[in-house]
N, C-alpha and C positions, 0 to 999 in steps of 0.2 A: 504494500500499500504506499509506504513511504517512497518507494521507487517511482510509482506512478505520479505522485505529487512532484517530485524533483524533475521528472521529465516534462511535466506540464509547465513548471516554472521556467525551465530552460527554453522550451518552445515559446512561451510568452515573452521571455527576455529577447530571444532572437527576433520575434515579430516586431517588438518595440524598437530594437536596435536597427532593423532593416526597413523601417517605415520611411517612405519618401519624404524628403525635406524640400520645401519650396525656397529657392534662392531669393534674396532680397531684391527689390526693385532697383536699388542703386547698383547692385552687381551687374544686372542686365544692362543698365545704362552705361556703366563703365566699360563693359565688354563691347558694346555697340560703338562707343567712342574710340576705343583702341583699335578695333577691327576696321573701322572707317579710316583711321589714320594709316594703318598698315596698307590697306587697299589703295589709298591715295598716293602714298610713297612709292609703292610698287608700280602703279600706273605712270607716275611722273618719271621714275627710273627708266621704264620701257619707252616712254615718249622721247626721252632725251637721247636715246641710242639712234645712230644713223646706220642705214643699211650697208654703207661702204665699210664701216668698221666691223661688220659681222662676217666679212669674208675670211678673217683670220680667226681660227678656232680658239686661240688664246683669249679672245675677247668675249667668248660666249658665257663665261662664268656668272657675271653680274646680271645679264638679262635672264639667264636660266633661273637664277635664284629669285629674281624679281617676279618671274612668272609663277614659280612654285609658291612663294610666300603670298603673292597677291591673289592667286587662285584659291589657296587655302583660306586666306582671310576673307575673301569675298563669299565663299561658300559658308563659312562660319557665320558671317554677317547675315546672310539670308536666313540661316536657321535660327539665329537669335531673334531677329525681327519677326520672323514668322511665328515663333513661339509666343512672343509678346502679343502679336496681333490676334493669334488664335485664342488666347485666353479671353480677349475682349469679345470676339465674335462667336467663339465655340465651333469654328469650322477650320480645322488645321490645314486641309488641302487647299482650300480657297485662299487662306492667308499666305501659304507658301507661294502660290501662283502670283498673287498680288505683289508680294515683296520681291519676287524674282523679276517681275515686269518693271517695277519701280527702279530696282538697281540697274537693270539693263538700260532703261531710259537715261538714268544718271550718267552711266558710262558712255553712252552714245553722245550725249550732250558735251561731255568732256572731250571726246574724240573730235567732234565737230569744231569746238573752240580751238583745239590744238592745230587744226588744219588752216585756220584763218591767219 
């Protein structure tokens, strides 16, 4: 009998310990700000490179790193914003679609400004 009670207590302790914890709103905002900064820096780094310099493979390191870091930051930014928006609307897939569309428009605007 004592063994059954101790198993129950352990199970309850595990349930309590593994319960989901909601991150604070400020954490989400800080992550959004940092990921936006990383995406912008990576975009600016790629925009600064000229195609002539890319002929030499020794020059590929920085643009490759900017692509990897910028792509990862942009992906994480979409997920963070979609999670925040889905909490408000209750529709995670629609929120993901809207955030992806918004970020795509922002990047297109930046690219058009860079061409002028």
